[in-house]
N, C-alpha and C positions, 0 to 999 in steps of 0.2 A: 282637264286638258293636259296632255303630256308636254314636257319641255320642248320637244322638237316642233310642235304645232303652235306654240305660244307666239303671240305677236310681241314686238318690242314694247308696246304699251303695257301688255299684261306682265311682262318680265319686270318692268319698272314699277308697276303697282305692287307686285309681290315683294320686290326689294324694299320699297318704302314701307310696306306693312310690317316686314320683319324688323326694320329699323324702329318703327313706332312701338312694336311689341317690346323690343329691347329697352327702349327709353322708358316705357311704362313700368317694366319690371324693375329697372334701376331706381326710378322715382319711388316705387313702393318700398324697396329696400331702404332707401334713404329716409323715408317717412317713419318706418318701423324703428330704425336706428335712432332717429331724433326723439321719438316718443319714449324709447327706453332710457334716454339720457335724463329725462325728467323724473326718474324713479326716486331720487333722493327727496323730491318735493311732493311725492304722492300723498303723504298724510296731511298736507296742508301746512306744514311747519314753515313759518315765515323766516326770512333772513334776520338774524339777530345781530343788530349793529353793536359792535363792541365785543361780541363773543369771539372766542378763538377760532370758531368755524366759519366766521363771516366771509373772510377772503376766499376760502376754497368754495363755499356755497355760491358766492357771487360769480366766481370763475366758472363753476359748473352750470349755473343758470345761463350765463352768456354763451357758453359753448352749445348748450341745448338750443337756445334761441337761434344762434347762427346755423346750426344743423337743420333746424326747422325751416329757416329762410331758404337754405340751399335745397331742401326737399320740395318746398313749394315751387321754387324756380324750375327744378327738374320736372315736376308735374306739369307745369305750364309748357315746357319744352316738349314733353310727351304728347300733350293735347294738340299742339301745333303740328307735330309730326303725324298724328292720327288724322287730322284734317287734310293734310297734304296727301296721305295715303288714300283717304276716301275720295279725294278729287282725282287721283291717278286711277283709281278703280273705275270711276265714272267715265273717264277718258278711254280707258281700256274697253269698257262696254261699248262705247260708240265705235271704236276702232274694230271691234269684233263684228258689229253689225255691218260696217262698211266692207270688211274683209270677206264676208260670206256672199256678197253680191256676185252673180255670174256675169252681169253686164250693168252698165250705168243706166240710171233713169233717163227717160226721154219724154218728149211732149205727148206722144201717143199713149202713155201710161196714165194720163190724168184727164179728168173731166171736171167741169164746174160742179161744186158741191162735195167733192172728195174732201176728206179730212186728212191733213198731212202733219207729220211731226218732222220739224226741221231743226238742224243744228244752227244756232245763232253765233255770229261773230267767229272767234278763233276756235279751232278744234280742241286746243289744249285746255279750254275752259269748261268744256262739256255742258254748255248751257243749251237747252232745247226749248222750243215753243211749239204749240199746236195751233193750226189755223185751218180755215175752210178755203178751198181753192175757188177763186173767182174766174181765173183765166189761165190757160196753159199757152205760154208764148214760145217763140223759137228757142230762146236761151234761158228763160226764167219762168217761174210761176208767179202770178199776181195773186196775193192772198188777202183775205178779208180781215182788215185790221179793226173792224168794228166801229170806225169813226165816220161812216157814210162816204167813204171813198177817198178822202184827202190824206189819210194816213195808211193806205194799203201798202204793206211791205211787198217787196219782190225778193225771191230767193232763187239762186241758180239750182239746177237739178242735182248737182253733186252734194248739196247740203240736205237733201231729203233723206230722212231715216226710215220713214214708213208711210204707207198710204192706207186709209180705211175707206171702204165703200160697201154699202149694204151690210154693215156689221162684220165685214171680213177685213182684217188687217194684214197687209203684205209688207215684208221688209226686203224681199229680193225681187227686183224688177222682172226676172224671168217668170216668177209666179204670176205676175200681172198678165202675161200673155196667156197662161193657162186658164186664168179666171175669166177671160173675155167670152 
């Protein structure tokens, strides 16, 4: 998709992915640098207490250890940034589905037995669930929670991402009119 047609969520996901890639590259460089600092100890030579090289060897080992700790911390920061970028991509995917709709979902688009994928809770969490429709109400869908009726969730129509009926999945409500 070109930059002119990108949603704000997609731009944010791209920005976060670039940041995650930058942090990963930096963590890799720091790790390589820290590994190189242990070159003096590659042969397994121990620190010789009392030897004239003891103080400089101890200092080199401490520097290498500290560089390794910094590299590990940078790697953890890069992992957190990647998780944040992945979450933003999921949110952008939901936003793209919602942006392609030509009209909102409504009661007449659903029948009992339809399978719906709905967005749960906040949009910025990109958490979805799949349910079977029990009833289409004026403002909500009553969904089968699997607990015999006492835990049946209700979701408003604006939270519906897709509907499946007879093996056909529809994400745009206008397509539902064509499929009738």
